[in-house]
C-alpha positions in Angstrom: -5.7 8.1 -17.9 -8.5 9.1 -15.6 -9.0 10.0 -11.9 -6.0 12.5 -12.1 -5.3 15.5 -10.0 -5.0 18.7 -12.1 -1.2 18.3 -11.8 -1.4 14.7 -12.8 0.4 13.6 -9.6 -1.8 10.6 -9.1 -2.5 8.7 -12.3 -5.2 6.0 -12.6 -5.4 3.7 -15.6 -8.2 1.2 -15.9 -7.0 -1.7 -18.1 -9.3 -3.9 -20.1 -8.8 -7.1 -18.1 -10.2 -5.9 -14.8 -6.9 -4.5 -13.5 -6.4 -0.8 -12.5 -3.0 0.7 -12.3 -2.5 3.6 -9.8 0.8 5.5 -10.1 2.2 8.1 -7.7 3.6 10.5 -10.3 6.0 13.0 -8.7 9.4 11.5 -9.7 11.4 14.7 -9.4 10.6 14.6 -5.6 10.9 10.8 -5.3 7.1 10.7 -5.1 6.9 12.5 -1.8 3.3 13.3 -0.9 1.7 16.7 -0.6 -1.8 17.1 1.0 -3.6 17.3 -2.4 -1.8 14.1 -3.5 -3.0 12.3 -0.4 -6.6 13.4 -1.0 -6.4 12.3 -4.6 -4.9 9.0 -3.7 -7.6 8.3 -1.2 -10.3 9.3 -3.7 -8.8 7.1 -6.4 -9.1 4.0 -4.2 -12.6 5.0 -3.2 -13.7 5.2 -6.8 -11.9 2.0 -7.8 -13.6 0.1 -4.9 -17.0 1.2 -6.3 -16.1 0.4 -9.9 -17.4 -3.1 -10.7 -15.2 -3.3 -13.8 -12.1 -3.2 -11.6 -11.2 -6.5 -9.8 -7.5 -5.9 -8.8 -5.5 -2.7 -8.2 -1.8 -2.3 -8.7 -0.2 0.6 -6.9 3.3 1.8 -7.9 5.4 4.9 -8.2 7.0 6.6 -11.2 10.8 7.0 -11.6 13.3 5.8 -9.0 11.1 5.6 -5.9 7.8 4.1 -4.8 7.1 6.9 -2.3 9.7 8.8 -0.1 7.1 9.8 2.4 5.5 13.1 3.2 6.9 16.2 1.5 8.5 17.8 4.6 8.3 21.3 3.0 4.5 20.9 3.2 4.3 18.7 6.3 2.4 21.4 8.3 -0.3 21.4 5.7 -0.4 17.5 5.6 -0.8 17.1 9.3 -3.2 19.9 10.1 -7.0 20.3 9.8 -8.9 17.3 8.5 -6.0 15.0 8.4 -8.1 12.4 10.2 -11.0 12.7 7.7 -11.3 9.1 6.3 -12.5 10.5 3.0 -9.1 12.1 2.4 -6.9 9.5 4.1 -5.3 7.1 1.6 -4.5 4.4 4.1 -8.0 4.3 5.4 -9.4 4.1 1.8 -7.0 1.4 0.9 -8.0 -0.6 4.0 -11.7 -0.1 3.0 -11.1 -1.1 -0.6 -12.6 -4.6 -1.1 -10.4 -5.3 -4.2 -7.0 -6.9 -3.7 -4.2 -4.3 -3.9 -0.8 -5.3 -5.2 2.1 -2.9 -4.3 4.8 -2.8 -7.0 7.8 -1.3 -5.1 11.0 0.1 -6.6 13.6 2.3 -4.9 12.5 3.7 -1.5 9.2 3.2 0.5 9.9 5.7 3.3 7.7 6.3 6.4 4.3 7.3 4.9 5.4 5.4 1.8 6.2 2.4 4.0 2.8 2.7 5.6 1.1 2.8 2.2 3.0 -0.3 1.2 1.8 -2.0 4.4 -1.8 -1.2 3.3 -1.3 -3.3 0.2 -2.3 -7.0 0.2 0.6 -8.3 -1.8 4.0 -6.8 -2.3 6.3 -7.2 -5.3 9.6 -5.4 -5.0 12.5 -4.7 -7.3 15.9 -5.9 -6.3 17.7 -3.3 -4.1 14.5 -1.6 -2.9 14.3 -0.5 0.7 11.7 0.1 3.3 12.5 2.7 5.9 10.6 4.1 9.0 12.0 7.6 9.9 9.3 8.6 12.5 11.8 8.3 15.3 14.4 10.3 13.4 12.1 13.3 12.8 10.1 13.1 16.0 6.8 12.6 14.2 4.5 10.1 15.9 2.9 7.6 13.6 -0.8 7.3 12.9 -1.3 4.8 10.0 -0.7 1.6 12.0 3.0 0.9 11.1 3.8 0.1 14.8 1.4 -2.8 14.9 1.3 -4.0 11.3 5.0 -4.3 10.8 5.6 -6.3 14.1 2.7 -8.6 13.1 4.4 -9.5 9.8 8.1 -9.5 10.6 8.1 -10.1 14.3 8.4 -7.6 17.2 12.2 -7.8 17.6 13.0 -7.0 13.9 10.3 -4.3 13.8 11.8 -2.6 16.9 15.2 -2.6 15.1 13.8 -1.2 11.9 11.7 1.5 13.6 13.8 2.5 16.6 17.1 2.8 14.6 15.4 4.2 11.4 17.7 1.9 9.3 16.6 0.5 5.9 14.9 -2.9 5.6 16.0 -4.3 2.2 13.6 -6.0 -0.1 15.7 -9.1 0.1 15.5 -9.3 3.9 11.8 -8.3 3.8 11.1 -11.2 1.5 12.8 -13.6 3.9 10.7 -12.2 6.8 7.4 -12.5 4.9 6.7 -8.8 4.2 7.5 -9.0 0.5 6.1 -11.8 -1.7 8.6 -11.5 -4.6 11.9 -9.8 -5.3 12.7 -9.5 -9.0 14.6 -7.4 -11.5 13.3 -3.9 -11.8 12.4 -4.3 -15.5 10.1 -7.2 -14.6 8.3 -5.4 -11.7 5.0 -4.5 -13.4 5.0 -7.7 -15.5 5.2 -9.8 -12.3 2.6 -7.7 -10.6 0.2 -8.1 -13.6 0.8 -11.8 -13.6 -0.4 -12.0 -10.0 -3.3 -9.7 -10.8 -4.3 -11.8 -13.8 -4.3 -15.0 -11.7 -6.6 -13.3 -9.2 -9.0 -12.0 -11.9 -9.5 -15.5 -13.2 -11.0 -16.6 -9.9 -14.5 -16.2 -8.5 -14.8 -12.5 -7.8 -17.3 -12.8 -4.9 -15.1 -15.3 -3.2 -12.0 -13.3 -3.8 -13.6 -10.3 -2.1 -14.9 -12.3 0.8 -11.6 -14.2 1.2 -9.6 -10.9 1.4 -12.1 -9.5 4.0 -11.8 -12.7 6.2 -8.0 -12.7 6.1 -7.6 -8.9 6.7 -10.4 -8.8 9.4 -9.0 -11.9 11.1 -5.6 -10.2 11.6 -7.2 -7.8 14.0 -8.6 -10.5 16.2 -7.4 -13.4 18.4 -7.5 -16.8 16.7 -10.8 -18.0 18.2 -12.7 -14.9 17.1 -10.9 -14.9 13.7 -12.0 -18.5 13.0 -15.6 -17.5 13.6 -15.3 -15.2 10.6 -15.4 -18.2 8.3 -18.7 -19.3 9.8 -20.1 -15.8 9.5 -19.1 -15.7 5.8 -20.8 -18.9 4.9 -24.0 -18.3 2.8 
């Protein structure tokens, strides 16, 4: 393992085939995030983006949960000070990462965990997993794009229901709505994620990076301007 915080709460393993595994490793607290963990997660993605030996990143959580959100006992520390610093913002660094990111979801992806899942390019979820947005329940306004990203993917009406009622969106429903790519048995979660990663690794790396950029950048534009990105990308 490398790229760890001193407490080993964010683990990074570079595998020999060009795949890196990032694990949120605080299972006793359902992988809730403290400020140091967020900084470490951001820096892990920044390093992996620069590492030419890494072609695909798989992000997962240890134990029973992907990420249960921000640790509310340290929420004041999380939201104060340099919270907007892109260097320490995991979602910003995930969005800046040129490499494809596969989210391997088990258990709960709650609020900040939901937003981190939305920053992945491909999602594989274990049966029974749940996505949940509790911003409205706790009166914390969101800042990582969930209000726009979720409605783009699953439609505005369903996104309103999920966010305004703070009720879980199951992996099975999320798959039908296009948020989740595959729902499988929990024991097969990382195996399936690695299968997808291996398929990506076999392709032309430069084209994979450019293709991801064109798709993700195009989602922020209207169709006419998005189509022009293909012309800009031609060499």
